[in-house]
Structures are given as structure tokens and as C-alpha cells.
N, C-alpha and C positions, 0 to 999 in steps of 0.2 A: 324406770323409763328414762331415756336420755333427755337432756334439756332441749327445748325448742327455741331457746334464746339465740338470736343471731348477732345482734349488735345494737349499740346506741349510736345515734348520729344527730347532726344538726342540718337543717335546711333553711335557706333564706326564702321566706314566703310571706306575702302580705306586708312586706317591708320590714320584717323583724326576723331574728334568729329563733327558729322553733326546734326544740329538742324532742326526740322521740326514741322509743325502744321498739325493736322489731322482733317478732317471733314467727316461727313457722316458714315464712317465705314461700318457696315453691310448692309446699304441701298443698296450700289452697289453690295455687295456679294449676297444679296437675289435676285437681279434681274439678276445675272450672267453677269453683265457688268464688263469690265476691270477696274482696278484701274486707277486713273489719278494722275500723278505727275506734279505739276506746278513748272516751273523754272523761277524765276523773272529776271529782268534786272540788269544792272550794279550797280545801287545804290538803289535797292529796297529790303530791308529785307522782309522775309516771312510775317511778321505781316501786312505789307502794302498791301498785296494781300488777307487779311482776308475776305474782302467783297466778293471777287470772290470765295474763298474757301467755304464760307457760302452757296453760290448759287450752286456751283458744288456739295456740300455735300448732296443736296436734291436728287441727281441722282446717285452719284458715291462715292466710297471709295476714298477720295481725300487727297493728301499729298502736302503741300506747303513747298518747301525747302528754307533754308538759304544757299545760295551758299557760299562756303568757303571764309572767309574774310568779310562776311556780317552777320548782325544780331547776333545770338548767336552761330553760327558755329565757328570752330577753325580759329584763325588768328595768325600769327607770322611773324617776320622778316626773317624767313628761309623757310616759306611755299611756295610751288610751286603754283603759281597762273595762270598757263598756261591753255589754252583751253583743252589740253589733260588731265590734272589733273582734271579739272572740269567735263569733260565727264566721266572719270573713277569714280569720286565720285557718279554720278547719277546711273551708272550701279551697283556699289557695294552697294549703298543705297538700290536699289530695291532688290538685292540679300539678303542683311542682313535682310530685312523685309519680305522676302518670297513672293515678288510680282511676281508671275509666269507669269502673263499677265498684262501689263500696257501700258497706252498711255502717251505721253508727250505733255504738252502745255508749250511752251517756248516763252517768250516775249523778243524781242530785243537781248541782250546778251544771254538770256536764249534760244532763238530760234537757235542761233549758237551752243550752247551746245547741244541742242536736235539733231541737224543735225549730230554733231560729234558722239553722242551716237549711232544714227541709223547707222552710218558708221562702227564704231569700236565694238559696243556691241549690236548687233541686237537681241540676245536671250531674249525672253520674251516681247520685244517691239512690240506692235501691230499697233500703229498709232502715228503720230507726227503732231502737229499743230505749225507752225512757224509764230509767230505773229510779223509782221513788223521787220524782221531781218536786221541788218546792212549789206549792200551789198558791203561795202568797202573791200579792200584787195590789194594784190600786183599789182601794175600797174593800180589801179582803183581810182576813185575820193574819196577824204577823207570823213569820216563820218561827217555829217553836224554839230553836236554838238562839242564844243571845250572842251578840257580837263580842263581848268581853271574853267569852269562852275561847274564841279563836285567837284574839289578839294577845291575851295573857299567855296562852300556851306557846304562841310563836315567839314572844319575847323571852320566855324561859328557855326555849330551845335555842334561840340565838345566843344566849349566855352560856348554854351548855347544860343539858339535862340528861338524867339516866332513866332507866325503866321505872324505878320507884316514883320518880317525880311525874312521869307521864301517866301513871296509874290513876291519879286523881282526876284526869281528864277522860280517860278511857278505861274504866275499872273492869270491864268484862273481857278485855282483849288478852290474848296470850302474850307471853314475854317476847316471843319473836316479833309479833306485830307491834308491840310497844317499842321494841328496840329500833325497828326500822323507822317508825314515825318520829321517835326522838332524834334519830340521826338526820332526817331530811326535812323536818318541819321548818327549820330555820330558813330554808330556801323559798318559803312563801312570803312574798312581799306584802307588808301590811296594807299598802295602798291598793294593791290588787284585791285583797280580801275584803277590805272596807267597801270598795266600789262594787264588788259582786254581791256582798251582803245587802247593800243599799238597793242594788238592782232587783233583788228578790222582792222588794216592796214597791218598786216603781215600774218595772217592766211587766207587760201584760202577757203572761205565759198562755193564758186561755185564748187570746187573740191569735197567737202564733199557731196554736193547735188547730184552729179552724181552717188553716191553710195547708195542712199536711196533705200532700198528694201521693205519698209513698206508704206502703204497708207499715204499720206501727204497732208496737207492743208497749203497754203500760205495765210495768212490774212494780208491785207494792209490797211493803214490809208488813207482815202480819202483826208484829209487835211494835210497829213504829207509830209515830204521831204526826208524820209529815203529810201523808195522803190518807184522808179519812173516807168513810163510806159515802158521805154526801159529795165529796170531791170526785170519787169514782163515778158516781151517777151523773154528775155534771159533765165530766170529761166524755163519758160515753154518749151523752146527748149531743155534745159538740162534734164528736167524731165517732159516729156509730160503728164504723168499720174497725176501730182500734181493738186489738186483741188484749185481753186482760189476763195477767198471771199473778199469783200470790206466792210469797215465801212465808209460810205461817210462823216459823220459828226464828225469824230474823227481825232485828230492829233496822233502823235507817241504813246502817253500814252493812248491807245485805251480804256481800261475799265474805266479809269478816265474821259475821255472826253465823252464817250457814252456807258455806261455800258450795256444798253439793246441792243444797236446795236451790241455790242461784242457778246452777247449770240445769237442774231439772225444770225449773220454771221457764228457762229459755226454750226448752224442748228442741224442736227442729226449726224454729222460726227463722234462723239465719241460714238454713239450707242443710244443716246436719246437726245431729245431737252432739253435745260436747262432753 
């Protein structure tokens, strides 16, 4: 099947340069489906989600974002890397590109950004998929991954690392996945990663959930330790209408561990099976 990739581009939105990759384009427009904006996790530049963008592009007008401080989006020692700023970026990005109706698919950190967008900027947002979101926060258990895992790997990537060096951080990944991560991880600004990691423990994700007014899906990893059974129960109590899906054979990096399972778990929630 031919590629659905259209182009990479930059847009000035929310006062910064935001870089994105676009897939599918008029495919989604012809079928009258909402556009889809994918928000990656804490150290995942947009290009590392390209394989998902390719598949989404078969059904939707799809945009994969470089969150500020990652990939080719703006980064600096004075930039605000808070969750509030990240959420405003997404809303202003959609506005700048004229996306009058769009759904969000956010993974990990991206899921928390999507929830904040739904809380503070609901205009135009039609659905939100929260993929294995960190449930840490004030008074809660810490996020299971540790900050040095991120910072050490970024520093090695900045100096130059190969597939073998990356394997110690992601031992179950394929060589193709490791190669791409090794190539692009250096574009993640340490300051952005530290701020986001700290935010996992200071921002109240559950408070954001209570204000979701759009249809939402919680997707959890069957082999992960980020979202546990008690967390699912609490989330369903806070947001009874939320749709739950599981990917039994995946850890936290769901599309990498079980790509087809990821698409199956989405089912037709976004308006079409993928």
C-alpha cells in the first residue's frame, strides 16, 4: 500500500514554532470524519509515531505533533514546559490550522495533555483517546519510570548512540524502532522532560478527568504497570461514561509492543476502524 505521508511543516501557534507531520489529508475530509491529532509521550518526537500516522492516514486527516521541547518544535531555556502551556499549544495548533472538528489521541504524557485540552479548550474537540496515562499526582504513588532513565538516554543520544547502546533502555524493541529512537532522542530538551516528569507528580490528572465533556476512551496496557486495576475503577467512578479498552499483550509503549492490538482496541471509537 502506498504511503499516506503528505509532509512535515511548522506553524506559529501559541507564540511558538510547532512542528508536525501530516498523513492522509483529504481522505478524512472526503469521508466527513473528524481530523485526528496525535500527541506523543514524554520522549517521543513526532517522527517516532510515523508508523501510526501512516495507518491513521488511511482513514483520517492526521496530524502528529512534536510537543514543545521535542523533535523540531521550539525549545529554549526560557520556554514554559508546563502542562498548561502544552495544552494551550494543542488548542492553538488546531485553531491555526483551521481544524474545526478534531479528535485527540494522546499517549502517556500526551494523554494528560489531551485531558487538559478537553477541560480548558473544548471548542472543536469531539473525542479523546487517553492511552495509558500516568495516574500519579499529588498524594498518589509515583510514576513507575524514574527520571534518570530518560535523562541518561537523552545524554547518550546527544553524544551519539547506536542500536546496541539503545537496547539497554528498550530491550524488547526491534532494531528499526531502536534505530529511529537513537536518531531522534537527542532532540528532546532535558528541561522539557524534567518539567513534564515533575508534572506527573504535581498536576492533578484526576481533577482534569472530572471535567471531560467529550466522549473519551481509556486504553490500558495489559502488561504495563502505569494504570492498574484500582486506577481503572477510580477513573470509571469519576467519569462513568468513559469507554475502556485493553491491549493484553502490550506494555506501556502500546503501539510498539502490539501495533495491531492498538488498532483493534480503538475499534471504531474515532468513527472508523483503522
